[in-house]
C-alpha positions in Angstrom: 16.2 4.4 28.7 13.0 2.2 28.4 13.6 -1.5 28.0 12.2 -3.2 24.9 9.9 -6.2 25.4 11.4 -9.5 24.5 10.4 -10.4 20.8 8.0 -13.3 20.8 6.9 -15.8 18.2 3.9 -18.1 18.0 4.7 -21.7 17.0 1.8 -23.8 15.8 1.0 -27.2 14.4 -2.1 -28.8 12.7 -2.3 -32.3 14.3 -4.9 -35.1 14.0 -6.7 -35.9 17.2 -4.8 -39.1 18.0 -1.5 -37.2 17.8 -2.7 -34.3 20.0 -1.4 -35.5 23.4 2.1 -36.2 22.1 2.6 -32.8 20.4 0.9 -30.9 23.2 3.4 -32.5 25.6 6.3 -31.6 23.2 5.3 -27.9 23.3 4.6 -27.9 27.0 8.2 -29.2 27.6 9.5 -25.9 26.1 6.7 -23.3 26.3 4.9 -22.2 29.5 1.6 -21.7 27.7 0.0 -24.0 25.1 -3.5 -23.7 23.6 -5.4 -26.0 21.2 -8.4 -25.1 19.0 -10.6 -26.8 16.4 -12.9 -24.8 14.2 -15.1 -27.8 13.4 -16.3 -30.9 15.2 -14.0 -33.0 13.0 -10.7 -32.4 11.4 -7.2 -31.5 12.8 -6.5 -29.6 16.0 -4.4 -26.4 15.9 -1.8 -26.4 18.7 -0.3 -23.0 19.5 2.4 -21.8 21.9 4.2 -18.5 22.5 7.9 -18.3 23.2 10.8 -15.8 22.9 12.1 -15.9 19.3 15.0 -18.4 19.1 14.7 -19.6 22.7 15.5 -23.3 23.3 15.0 -24.1 19.6 17.3 -27.2 19.8 15.2 -28.6 22.6 12.0 -27.9 20.8 13.3 -29.7 17.7 14.2 -32.8 19.8 10.8 -32.7 21.6 9.0 -32.6 18.3 11.1 -35.4 16.9 10.1 -37.5 19.9 6.4 -36.7 19.4 6.7 -37.7 15.8 8.2 -41.1 16.7 5.6 -41.8 19.4 2.6 -40.7 17.4 3.7 -41.8 13.9 2.9 -38.4 12.5 5.6 -36.1 11.1 4.1 -32.6 11.4 5.8 -29.4 10.3 6.1 -26.5 12.7 4.9 -23.1 11.7 6.3 -19.9 13.2 5.2 -16.2 13.1 6.2 -13.1 15.0 3.8 -12.1 17.8 3.1 -8.8 19.5 3.3 -9.4 23.2 0.3 -7.2 24.0 -1.8 -8.7 21.3 -1.0 -12.3 22.5 -2.0 -11.5 26.1 -5.2 -9.8 25.0 -6.2 -12.8 23.0 -5.3 -15.1 26.0 -7.6 -13.1 28.2 -10.5 -13.4 25.7 -10.1 -17.1 25.5 -10.0 -17.7 29.2 -13.3 -16.6 30.7 -14.3 -17.9 34.1 -15.0 -21.6 34.1 -17.7 -23.2 36.3 -16.8 -26.9 36.7 -18.9 -29.5 38.4 -21.0 -28.3 41.4 -18.2 -26.8 43.5 -15.5 -25.2 41.5 -14.9 -21.9 39.6 -11.6 -21.4 37.7 -10.7 -17.8 36.8 -7.8 -15.7 35.6 -6.3 -12.9 37.6 -7.8 -10.5 35.1 -11.4 -11.3 36.3 -12.8 -8.4 38.4 -16.4 -9.7 39.1 -17.1 -11.0 42.6 -16.5 -14.7 43.2 -19.5 -17.0 42.3 -21.4 -17.7 45.5 -21.2 -21.3 46.7 -18.2 -22.2 44.7 -14.5 -22.6 45.5 -12.6 -20.2 43.3 -9.3 -21.2 41.9 -7.4 -18.3 40.4 -4.4 -18.6 38.0 -2.3 -16.0 36.3 -4.1 -15.0 33.2 -0.9 -15.0 31.2 -0.3 -18.7 32.1 -3.9 -19.8 31.9 -3.8 -22.2 28.9 -4.1 -25.9 30.0 -5.9 -25.2 33.2 -9.6 -25.1 33.8 -10.6 -25.0 30.1 -8.8 -28.3 29.4 -11.1 -31.3 29.3 -8.8 -33.5 31.3 -8.5 -30.9 34.1 -12.3 -30.6 34.2 -12.7 -34.3 34.4 -10.3 -34.5 37.4 -12.1 -31.8 39.3 -15.4 -33.6 38.8 -13.8 -36.8 40.0 -12.5 -35.0 43.1 -16.0 -33.9 43.9 -17.2 -37.4 43.5 -15.0 -38.9 46.2 -14.6 -35.8 48.5 -17.0 -37.5 51.1 -14.3 -40.2 51.6 -12.1 -37.5 53.2 -8.8 -38.6 51.8 -5.9 -37.5 54.1 -2.7 -38.4 52.2 -2.8 -36.7 48.8 -0.4 -36.5 45.9 -0.7 -34.5 42.6 1.7 -36.2 40.3 2.6 -34.0 37.3 1.0 -30.9 38.9 1.5 -28.4 36.0 0.0 -25.2 37.3 -1.0 -26.8 40.6 -4.7 -26.4 39.9 -5.7 -29.9 41.1 -3.5 -29.7 44.2 -5.1 -26.3 45.1 -8.6 -27.8 44.5 -8.0 -30.7 46.8 -6.5 -28.4 49.5 -9.4 -26.0 49.3 -12.1 -28.7 49.3 -10.6 -31.2 51.7 -8.5 -28.9 53.9 -5.6 -31.3 53.8 -1.9 -30.9 52.8 -1.1 -32.0 49.2 2.3 -33.0 47.8 2.5 -31.5 44.3 5.4 -32.8 42.1 6.5 -32.2 38.6 9.5 -33.0 36.4 9.6 -29.4 35.1 11.2 -26.7 37.4 9.0 -24.0 35.8 5.8 -25.9 36.9 7.1 -26.2 40.4 7.7 -22.4 40.6 4.2 -21.6 39.1 2.5 -24.0 41.5 4.2 -22.3 44.4 3.1 -18.9 43.1 -0.5 -20.0 42.4 -0.8 -21.6 45.9 0.2 -18.3 47.5 -2.2 -16.5 45.2 -5.1 -18.8 46.3 -4.2 -18.7 50.0 -3.3 -22.4 50.3 0.5 -22.0 50.4 0.7 -23.7 53.8 -1.1 -26.8 52.4 0.7 -27.2 49.1 4.2 -28.7 49.1 5.6 -28.3 45.5 8.6 -30.5 44.7 10.7 -31.3 41.6 10.4 -35.0 40.9 10.6 -37.5 38.1 7.5 -39.6 38.5 7.7 -42.2 41.3 11.5 -42.3 41.1 12.0 -39.4 43.5 12.0 -39.4 47.3 9.8 -36.3 47.1 7.0 -38.4 45.5 7.3 -41.6 47.6 7.8 -39.8 51.0 4.1 -39.4 51.7 3.1 -42.9 50.6 0.9 -44.8 51.0 -1.6 -42.3 49.6 -5.4 -42.1 50.0 -5.7 -40.1 46.7 -3.4 -39.7 43.8 -3.9 -37.3 40.8 -2.0 -38.2 37.6 -3.1 -35.9 34.8 -0.3 -36.7 32.4 -0.4 -38.8 29.2 -1.7 -42.3 28.4 1.6 -44.1 27.8 3.4 -42.7 31.0 0.2 -43.7 32.9 0.5 -47.3 31.7 4.2 -47.5 32.5 3.7 -46.2 36.0 0.7 -48.5 36.8 2.7 -50.8 39.1 4.3 -48.0 41.0 0.9 -46.3 41.5 -0.7 -49.4 42.8 2.3 -50.0 45.2 2.1 -46.5 46.6 -1.7 -46.4 47.0 -3.4 -47.4 50.2 -6.0 -50.3 50.2 -9.3 -48.4 49.7 -7.4 -45.5 48.1 -8.3 -43.7 44.9 -6.4 -42.6 41.8 -7.7 -40.0 39.3 -6.0 -40.6 35.9 -6.3 -38.1 33.1 -4.5 -36.7 30.1 -5.9 -39.5 27.9 -8.2 -39.4 24.9 -11.3 -41.5 25.0 -9.7 -43.8 22.4 -6.9 -44.5 24.9 -9.1 -45.4 27.8 -9.1 -49.2 27.2 -5.3 -49.3 27.1 -4.9 -47.3 30.3 -7.6 -49.4 32.1 -6.0 -52.7 31.1 -2.6 -51.6 32.5 -4.1 -50.7 35.9 -6.4 -53.7 36.1 -3.4 -55.9 35.8 -2.2 -54.3 39.0 -5.4 -54.9 40.8 -7.1 -51.5 40.5 -10.8 -51.3 39.9 -12.7 -48.8 37.7 -15.1 -46.7 39.9 -16.3 -44.0 37.5 -15.5 -42.4 34.1 -15.7 -38.7 33.7 -15.8 -37.8 29.9 -15.2 -34.3 28.8 -15.3 -33.9 25.0 -12.6 -36.1 23.5 -10.9 -36.5 26.9 -11.6 -38.9 29.7 -10.7 -38.9 33.4 -10.8 -42.3 35.2 -11.5 -42.7 38.9 -9.8 -46.0 40.0 -9.9 -47.7 43.4 -7.5 -50.1 45.1 -9.6 -52.9 46.9 
Protein backbone atom coordinates (compact mmCIF):
# COMPACT_ATOMS: atom_id res chain seq x y z
CA UNK A 1 0.00 0.00 0.00
CA UNK A 2 1.41 3.45 -0.94
CA UNK A 3 2.42 5.75 1.88
CA UNK A 4 0.70 9.09 2.12
CA UNK A 5 2.81 12.23 2.25
CA UNK A 6 2.97 13.95 5.62
CA UNK A 7 0.34 16.75 5.71
CA UNK A 8 2.06 20.12 5.67
CA UNK A 9 1.04 23.62 6.67
CA UNK A 10 2.43 27.05 5.85
CA UNK A 11 2.82 29.33 8.87
CA UNK A 12 3.27 33.02 8.15
CA UNK A 13 3.55 36.42 9.81
CA UNK A 14 3.49 40.03 8.60
CA UNK A 15 6.27 41.79 10.50
CA UNK A 16 7.81 45.28 10.41
CA UNK A 17 11.43 45.45 9.29
CA UNK A 18 12.86 46.05 12.76
CA UNK A 19 11.19 42.87 14.06
CA UNK A 20 12.23 40.69 11.09
CA UNK A 21 15.42 39.14 12.60
CA UNK A 22 13.65 38.11 15.82
CA UNK A 23 10.70 36.43 14.13
CA UNK A 24 12.89 34.88 11.43
CA UNK A 25 14.99 33.26 14.15
CA UNK A 26 11.84 32.07 15.93
CA UNK A 27 10.64 30.22 12.82
CA UNK A 28 14.14 28.90 12.05
CA UNK A 29 14.30 27.32 15.52
CA UNK A 30 11.37 25.07 14.54
CA UNK A 31 11.16 24.95 10.74
CA UNK A 32 14.02 23.86 8.45
CA UNK A 33 13.03 26.34 5.71
CA UNK A 34 12.07 29.99 6.13
CA UNK A 35 11.46 32.58 3.42
CA UNK A 36 10.68 36.27 3.60
CA UNK A 37 9.14 38.50 0.96
CA UNK A 38 8.04 42.09 0.52
CA UNK A 39 5.85 43.26 -2.35
CA UNK A 40 6.86 46.91 -2.03
CA UNK A 41 10.00 48.82 -1.08
CA UNK A 42 8.34 49.86 2.15
CA UNK A 43 5.85 48.13 4.39
CA UNK A 44 5.84 44.87 6.35
CA UNK A 45 7.73 41.72 5.45
CA UNK A 46 5.93 38.41 5.02
CA UNK A 47 7.73 35.55 6.76
CA UNK A 48 6.76 32.04 5.65
CA UNK A 49 7.78 28.58 6.82
CA UNK A 50 6.54 25.10 6.03
CA UNK A 51 6.19 22.36 8.66
CA UNK A 52 4.21 19.17 9.31
CA UNK A 53 0.77 20.04 10.68
CA UNK A 54 0.80 20.07 14.48
CA UNK A 55 4.54 19.35 14.72
CA UNK A 56 6.34 21.11 17.65
CA UNK A 57 3.50 23.61 18.08
CA UNK A 58 4.31 24.17 21.77
CA UNK A 59 7.94 25.00 20.93
CA UNK A 60 6.82 27.32 18.14
CA UNK A 61 4.50 29.18 20.53
CA UNK A 62 7.37 29.69 22.99
CA UNK A 63 9.74 30.87 20.24
CA UNK A 64 7.17 33.40 19.02
CA UNK A 65 6.58 34.60 22.58
CA UNK A 66 10.32 35.22 22.94
CA UNK A 67 10.43 37.07 19.60
CA UNK A 68 7.55 39.24 20.77
CA UNK A 69 9.34 40.13 24.01
CA UNK A 70 12.64 40.92 22.27
CA UNK A 71 11.15 42.94 19.42
CA UNK A 72 8.28 44.64 21.24
CA UNK A 73 5.80 43.50 18.55
CA UNK A 74 3.05 40.97 19.26
CA UNK A 75 2.29 39.52 15.83
CA UNK A 76 -0.39 36.86 15.18
CA UNK A 77 0.57 33.67 13.36
CA UNK A 78 -1.40 32.60 10.29
CA UNK A 79 -1.73 28.96 9.21
CA UNK A 80 -2.96 27.27 6.05
CA UNK A 81 -2.72 23.71 4.67
CA UNK A 82 -0.07 23.29 1.96
CA UNK A 83 0.31 20.70 -0.78
CA UNK A 84 3.80 19.26 -0.52
CA UNK A 85 4.36 19.19 -4.30
CA UNK A 86 3.11 22.75 -4.73
CA UNK A 87 5.36 24.08 -1.98
CA UNK A 88 8.46 22.47 -3.44
CA UNK A 89 7.65 23.77 -6.93
CA UNK A 90 7.32 27.30 -5.57
CA UNK A 91 10.58 26.91 -3.66
CA UNK A 92 12.36 25.93 -6.87
CA UNK A 93 10.94 28.96 -8.69
CA UNK A 94 12.13 31.30 -5.95
CA UNK A 95 15.65 29.88 -5.84
CA UNK A 96 17.34 30.55 -9.18
CA UNK A 97 21.12 30.37 -9.34
CA UNK A 98 22.73 33.28 -7.47
CA UNK A 99 25.95 34.92 -8.71
CA UNK A 100 27.59 36.55 -5.69
CA UNK A 101 30.64 38.78 -5.74
CA UNK A 102 33.29 37.86 -8.30
CA UNK A 103 33.92 34.27 -7.31
CA UNK A 104 30.80 32.47 -6.13
CA UNK A 105 27.68 30.90 -7.62
CA UNK A 106 25.03 29.39 -5.33
CA UNK A 107 22.54 26.97 -6.87
CA UNK A 108 19.98 24.36 -5.85
CA UNK A 109 20.24 20.69 -6.69
CA UNK A 110 17.46 21.20 -9.26
CA UNK A 111 19.74 23.27 -11.53
CA UNK A 112 20.80 21.33 -14.62
CA UNK A 113 22.78 23.96 -16.54
CA UNK A 114 26.59 23.64 -16.60
CA UNK A 115 28.41 25.48 -13.78
CA UNK A 116 29.26 29.11 -14.49
CA UNK A 117 32.82 29.30 -15.79
CA UNK A 118 35.32 30.95 -13.44
CA UNK A 119 33.12 30.70 -10.33
CA UNK A 120 33.14 28.38 -7.35
CA UNK A 121 29.75 26.66 -7.30
CA UNK A 122 28.05 26.03 -3.95
CA UNK A 123 25.15 23.58 -4.29
CA UNK A 124 22.46 23.18 -1.65
CA UNK A 125 19.39 20.96 -1.56
CA UNK A 126 16.63 22.85 -3.35
CA UNK A 127 14.12 21.78 -0.73
CA UNK A 128 16.25 23.45 1.96
CA UNK A 129 17.33 26.48 -0.02
CA UNK A 130 15.65 29.35 1.84
CA UNK A 131 18.07 31.44 3.84
CA UNK A 132 21.18 30.57 1.84
CA UNK A 133 22.53 32.46 -1.16
CA UNK A 134 19.48 34.65 -1.65
CA UNK A 135 19.68 36.07 1.90
CA UNK A 136 21.38 39.49 2.04
CA UNK A 137 23.43 38.63 5.12
CA UNK A 138 24.84 35.50 3.43
CA UNK A 139 25.70 37.45 0.30
CA UNK A 140 27.50 40.09 2.37
CA UNK A 141 29.54 37.39 4.12
CA UNK A 142 30.63 35.85 0.82
CA UNK A 143 31.73 39.25 -0.48
CA UNK A 144 33.68 39.86 2.74
CA UNK A 145 35.37 36.46 2.37
CA UNK A 146 36.51 37.38 -1.13
CA UNK A 147 37.87 40.66 0.24
CA UNK A 148 40.27 39.01 2.70
CA UNK A 149 41.04 35.75 0.84
CA UNK A 150 44.49 37.07 -0.12
CA UNK A 151 45.37 37.03 3.60
CA UNK A 152 45.19 33.22 3.43
CA UNK A 153 43.63 32.58 6.86
CA UNK A 154 44.47 29.12 8.18
CA UNK A 155 42.38 28.58 11.33
CA UNK A 156 38.71 29.16 10.38
CA UNK A 157 35.45 28.92 12.33
CA UNK A 158 31.88 29.25 11.03
CA UNK A 159 29.88 30.02 14.20
CA UNK A 160 26.16 29.33 13.65
CA UNK A 161 26.75 27.59 10.35
CA UNK A 162 23.09 26.96 9.34
CA UNK A 163 23.27 25.20 5.97
CA UNK A 164 27.09 25.27 6.00
CA UNK A 165 27.27 27.57 3.00
CA UNK A 166 29.93 29.92 4.44
CA UNK A 167 32.06 27.04 5.69
CA UNK A 168 31.90 25.42 2.24
CA UNK A 169 32.78 28.72 0.54
CA UNK A 170 35.86 29.14 2.74
CA UNK A 171 36.93 25.54 2.20
CA UNK A 172 36.61 25.81 -1.58
CA UNK A 173 38.25 29.22 -1.87
CA UNK A 174 41.05 28.81 0.68
CA UNK A 175 41.56 25.00 0.64
CA UNK A 176 41.69 25.01 4.43
CA UNK A 177 39.75 23.01 7.05
CA UNK A 178 36.79 24.80 8.65
CA UNK A 179 35.09 24.09 11.98
CA UNK A 180 31.35 24.60 11.43
CA UNK A 181 29.26 24.78 14.63
CA UNK A 182 25.58 25.28 15.34
CA UNK A 183 23.26 25.02 18.31
CA UNK A 184 20.69 23.17 16.15
CA UNK A 185 21.27 19.42 15.49
CA UNK A 186 19.34 19.73 12.20
CA UNK A 187 21.81 22.35 10.94
CA UNK A 188 24.75 20.13 11.84
CA UNK A 189 23.26 17.25 9.82
CA UNK A 190 22.44 19.48 6.84
CA UNK A 191 25.96 20.96 6.87
CA UNK A 192 27.42 17.47 6.80
CA UNK A 193 25.19 16.51 3.86
CA UNK A 194 25.94 19.72 1.93
CA UNK A 195 29.69 19.34 2.51
CA UNK A 196 29.56 15.86 0.96
CA UNK A 197 27.41 17.14 -1.91
CA UNK A 198 30.01 19.83 -2.67
CA UNK A 199 33.07 17.59 -2.36
CA UNK A 200 34.50 19.28 0.73
CA UNK A 201 33.49 16.77 3.42
CA UNK A 202 37.14 16.21 4.32
CA UNK A 203 37.61 19.92 5.05
CA UNK A 204 34.38 20.64 6.97
CA UNK A 205 34.09 19.59 10.62
CA UNK A 206 30.44 20.07 11.69
CA UNK A 207 29.82 20.12 15.44
CA UNK A 208 26.93 20.76 17.81
CA UNK A 209 27.85 23.75 20.00
CA UNK A 210 26.23 26.56 21.97
CA UNK A 211 28.24 29.59 20.88
CA UNK A 212 31.64 29.89 22.53
CA UNK A 213 30.65 27.76 25.53
CA UNK A 214 31.46 24.48 23.84
CA UNK A 215 34.80 22.73 23.55
CA UNK A 216 34.02 22.13 19.87
CA UNK A 217 34.11 25.89 19.25
CA UNK A 218 37.14 26.82 21.34
CA UNK A 219 39.25 23.80 20.33
CA UNK A 220 40.62 25.43 17.16
CA UNK A 221 41.34 28.84 18.72
CA UNK A 222 42.93 31.23 18.23
CA UNK A 223 41.34 31.77 14.82
CA UNK A 224 42.52 33.73 11.80
CA UNK A 225 38.94 34.05 10.53
CA UNK A 226 35.56 33.72 12.25
CA UNK A 227 32.17 33.89 10.52
CA UNK A 228 29.26 34.80 12.81
CA UNK A 229 26.10 35.14 10.72
CA UNK A 230 23.57 35.13 13.53
CA UNK A 231 21.64 38.07 15.07
CA UNK A 232 22.61 41.50 16.35
CA UNK A 233 22.00 40.96 20.08
CA UNK A 234 23.81 37.60 20.31
CA UNK A 235 26.70 39.17 18.37
CA UNK A 236 26.93 41.93 20.98
CA UNK A 237 26.79 39.52 23.89
CA UNK A 238 29.59 37.37 22.39
CA UNK A 239 31.93 40.27 21.50
CA UNK A 240 34.31 39.58 24.39
CA UNK A 241 34.55 35.86 23.63
CA UNK A 242 35.10 36.54 19.95
CA UNK A 243 37.95 38.94 20.64
CA UNK A 244 39.54 36.49 23.08
CA UNK A 245 39.46 33.63 20.54
CA UNK A 246 40.70 35.70 17.58
CA UNK A 247 44.40 35.91 16.69
CA UNK A 248 46.11 39.30 16.55
CA UNK A 249 45.71 40.32 12.93
CA UNK A 250 42.73 37.97 12.58
CA UNK A 251 39.39 38.85 10.99
CA UNK A 252 35.76 38.39 11.95
CA UNK A 253 32.84 38.59 9.53
CA UNK A 254 29.67 39.53 11.41
CA UNK A 255 26.22 39.38 9.81
CA UNK A 256 22.56 38.73 10.44
CA UNK A 257 22.07 42.37 11.38
CA UNK A 258 19.97 45.08 9.81
CA UNK A 259 21.66 48.30 8.76
CA UNK A 260 19.84 50.01 11.63
CA UNK A 261 21.61 47.67 14.11
CA UNK A 262 25.11 48.26 12.75
CA UNK A 263 26.06 51.00 15.23
CA UNK A 264 25.10 48.85 18.23
CA UNK A 265 27.10 45.84 17.01
CA UNK A 266 30.13 47.96 16.13
CA UNK A 267 30.14 49.66 19.52
CA UNK A 268 30.13 46.32 21.35
CA UNK A 269 33.12 45.04 19.38
CA UNK A 270 35.08 48.26 19.45
CA UNK A 271 34.95 48.08 23.24
CA UNK A 272 36.83 44.77 22.89
CA UNK A 273 39.52 46.35 20.70
CA UNK A 274 38.29 45.21 17.28
CA UNK A 275 38.53 47.61 14.33
CA UNK A 276 36.10 48.03 11.43
CA UNK A 277 37.77 47.14 8.14
CA UNK A 278 34.91 47.23 5.62
CA UNK A 279 31.10 47.26 5.46
CA UNK A 280 29.25 45.09 2.96
CA UNK A 281 25.65 46.33 2.61
CA UNK A 282 23.07 44.09 0.91
CA UNK A 283 19.65 45.71 0.85
CA UNK A 284 18.49 46.22 4.44
CA UNK A 285 21.20 43.85 5.74
CA UNK A 286 24.84 44.61 6.48
CA UNK A 287 27.90 42.37 6.93
CA UNK A 288 30.81 43.83 8.89
CA UNK A 289 34.45 42.83 8.40
CA UNK A 290 36.33 43.48 11.66
CA UNK A 291 40.04 43.09 12.43
CA UNK A 292 41.92 42.47 15.66
CA UNK A 293 45.04 44.69 15.76
